[in-house]
N, C-alpha and C positions, 0 to 999 in steps of 0.2 A: 176071751176078753177082747181080742183084736176084732173078731166078728161083730161084737157088740158095739165097739167104737165106730166101725165102718157103717153099721146100720144107723147109728146116731147122727153121723155126719152127712148122710145122704140128702136130707131136706135142705141143708145149707149149700151143698154142692149143686142141687137142682135149681135153687133160687138165689144164686150169688148176685150181689149187687153190681150194678153198672159202675165201672171205674173211669175217671177222667184224669187226664194229665196233659200239660203243655210241654212241647219239646224244649221251649225256653220260657220260664216263668217270668223273666224280666228281659225286655227288649227295648231298643231305641225306636223312636219315631221312624217309620218307613221300613223297619226290619220285620221279616216274616217270623211267625211262630205257628206251630201246628198243634191243634187240640186233638188228642187221641182219645177216643171213647171205646172201651172194650167191654164186651158182654158175651153171654152164652146164649145159645138157641133156647128160646122160651122165656128168657129174662124180661124181654120187652114185648108188650102187647101192641103198642102203637107209638110211633115216633112223631114228634113235632119239630121238623128241621127248618133251620133258617135258609133263606134263598141266597144264591150267589149274587155278588154285585156290591155296590156301595152300601155302607152302613151309616145310619143317621141317628142323632140323639133324639130323645123324646121331646125336646123343646125346639128343635130346629130340623125341619124336614127337607131343607134345601141344601145345606152345607154338609158334605160328607165328612165323617170323622174317621172312617176306615173303610176297608174292603174285605169281603170274604171272597178270596180268589179261587178256591178250589174245594170240592167235596169228593172224597173217594170212600167207597163202601165195600166191605166184604161181609160174609155171613156172621162174623164175630167182631167186627171192628169198623169204626167210622173215623175219618180224618178230615179236619177242617183247617184250611190254610188261611190265616188272618194276617193283615197288615193294617196298622193304624197311623193316621196322619196327625194326631195330637196326643200329648201325654195324658196319663190317667190310669185308673184301674178299671178293667172291663170284664164283663161276664158274657159268655155266648148266649144268644137267645135260642136256647136248645132245651127241649123238654121231651118227656116220654111217660107212658103209662107202664108200670111194672106188671108182673104176672098177677098181682093182687088187685089190679085196677086202680092203684094209687098214682096220682100225677106227680112227677118229679121234675124239678127244674135244675139246669146246670148250675153248679156252685163254684166251679174252678175259676180262679181270678187270674187275669193276665195284667202285669204291671208294665206300662209303657212309659219310658223316660224320654225327655226332650233330647233332640240331636245336639244343638248348640244353644245353651241357655241365653247367651247375650246377643245372638245374631238374628236380626229381623230384616229380611229383604225379599219378601215374596214376589213382588212385581219386578224385581231386578234380576231374575234368574238368568244365569249366563247360558250361552248356547251349549248344548250337550257335550260337544267335543272338549270343552274346557275342563269339565269335571269328570272325565272318564280316563281310564288308563293309569299308569304308574305316576308317581310324583315327578320324576324327571321329565316325563313327557308333558305333564301339565305345566311344569316350569318353563320348558322350551316353548310351549304354546303361548304362554303369557308373554315371553320375550319377543316372539315373532309378531304377536298381535300389537305389542307396544311399538315395535319398529314400524309396523304397517300404519299405525295411527299417526306416529310422528311424520312419516313420509307423506301420508295423506294430508296432514295439516300444512306441511311445507308446500305441497303442490297447490292446495287451495289458496294460500297466501300469495303465491306466485301468480296464480291464475287471476285472482281478483285485482291484484295490483296492476297487472297488464291490462285488464279490462277497464279499470278506472282511468288509466292513462289514455287508452284509445277512445274513451267516452262513447262507447257503442253500447246501446241497450235495446235489445229486441224484446219488448214486453210480451208479445204473443208467444214467442218461443219459450220464454221463461214460464209462462202460464201452463203451456202444454207439458213442460218438463215436470212441474209440480204435480199436475193432475195425473201423470203417468205413474206416480208413486203413491197415490191415494189408495187406501184400503189394501195395502200390500199384505198385511198379516191376515186380514179377513179372507183374501183369496188363497193364501197358503193353508189356512184352516179348512176351507172348503175342499181343497185338493186332498188333504189328509183324511177328512171324514168320508171320502169316497172308498177308503180301504176298510176292511173288516176289523183290522187292528193296526196300531201304529206305536212307534217309540213313545213311551210316557214322557221322557225328558223333552224330546223334540216338540211334542204336543204342548206341554206346559210353557216351553220357551215361546212358541208362536202365540199361545193364548195370552201370555203376559204382554206381548207386543200388541196384540189386538186390543187389550184393555187400554193401554196407553194411547193407541191409535184412536179409539172411540172418544176418550177423554179429550184428546187434542182436537178432534174434529168439532166437538161441542164447544170448546173454549176458543176455537179458531186460532190456536197457537200450539206449537209442538211442546209435548211434555216429556219427551224422551230423555231430556237432560236433567229432569228434576230429581231431587234426593228422595229416599224412601219416606222420610217423615213428611215431606211436602205432598207426595202422592197420597199418603194416609190422610192428611188434612183435607185434600180435595174429596176423597171418597167419603169422609165423615160429613163434611159441610155440604157438598153439592149433591151427593147421592145417598145421604143418610144411612151409611153403613156403620153399624154399632162397633165399638171398640172390641167387644168380645168376639164378634164375627170376624174382625180383621185379624185377631190373634189366631183364630182357627185357620183362616186362610194362610197366614204366615207359616204355621206348622206344616200345612199340606204342601205348599210350594217348596219349603225347605226339605221336606222328606223326599220329594221327587228329585230335587236338585242334587242331593247327596246319595242317591241310590248307587250302590256299588256295582250294579250290573245293568244290562239293557232290558229293563222291564217293558212290557207291552200294556197298552190300554185298549179296550174294545171301542169300536166306533159309537156304540150305544152309550157307554159311560162318558166318552169324550163329548158327544153331542149334548148329554145332560148337563155337563159343566158349562158348555158354551151357552145353553139356554138360561142357566142360572145367572151367568154374568150379563146376558142381554137384558134380563129383568132388572138387574141393578142399574145398568147403564142407560136405561130409558127413563129413570126417575127424574 
């Protein structure tokens, strides 16, 4: 009887189905999840694997919605490391032909939840050091920054009051001083892009500064002090950026802003984002 059962199960053992599972079926925006695909030798005749790099929706080929960060493969297992920049339910673009020649598509669904439902500040991303480390370190950093700002403002008031009293104005010197600060963030991005990879947080910080810099140059007035809603209005009216696109950008910037570790971004992916914004900013 045992021999009969063993012989009966052999076909099923030889043609076991490919199994899929996520290490975390529900994650937050910016959080990694690994799709594990297990199979036996002979189960798969041909693979159709996704490419590493940014992921895009079917309706928008310019704004990334996520990234396939890594692919590892063994004789009986595949692992795909995903991170998404916006909430939703996503299925990997993965397919294969089984031993019978039938084409099968990945069916496992990953649910991505928003980081902070009520917070929208993509272009006001703070410098990386503010949002890394333990809470007490961040608190002390905020306090120190606050003291530095107050001290700086006091110095500026003292400086300009004395300058006004002296009635001295060197227009040429002031012009050179302003020119020396033009395109600051552009130059910083150019330096960063010379490396093969860089800090994701630091890149987004300088990219957001570059965006404000370009907008300010076009309007011939600084926009660094504007609120997020005011910047959104400029992007919508002057650059024709759709509200849906702004929401996607919001989620992407916020996901990077709240990354719990020092993630890296490749120069190719960073350059792609810079070119994407350059297309918007020349409208």
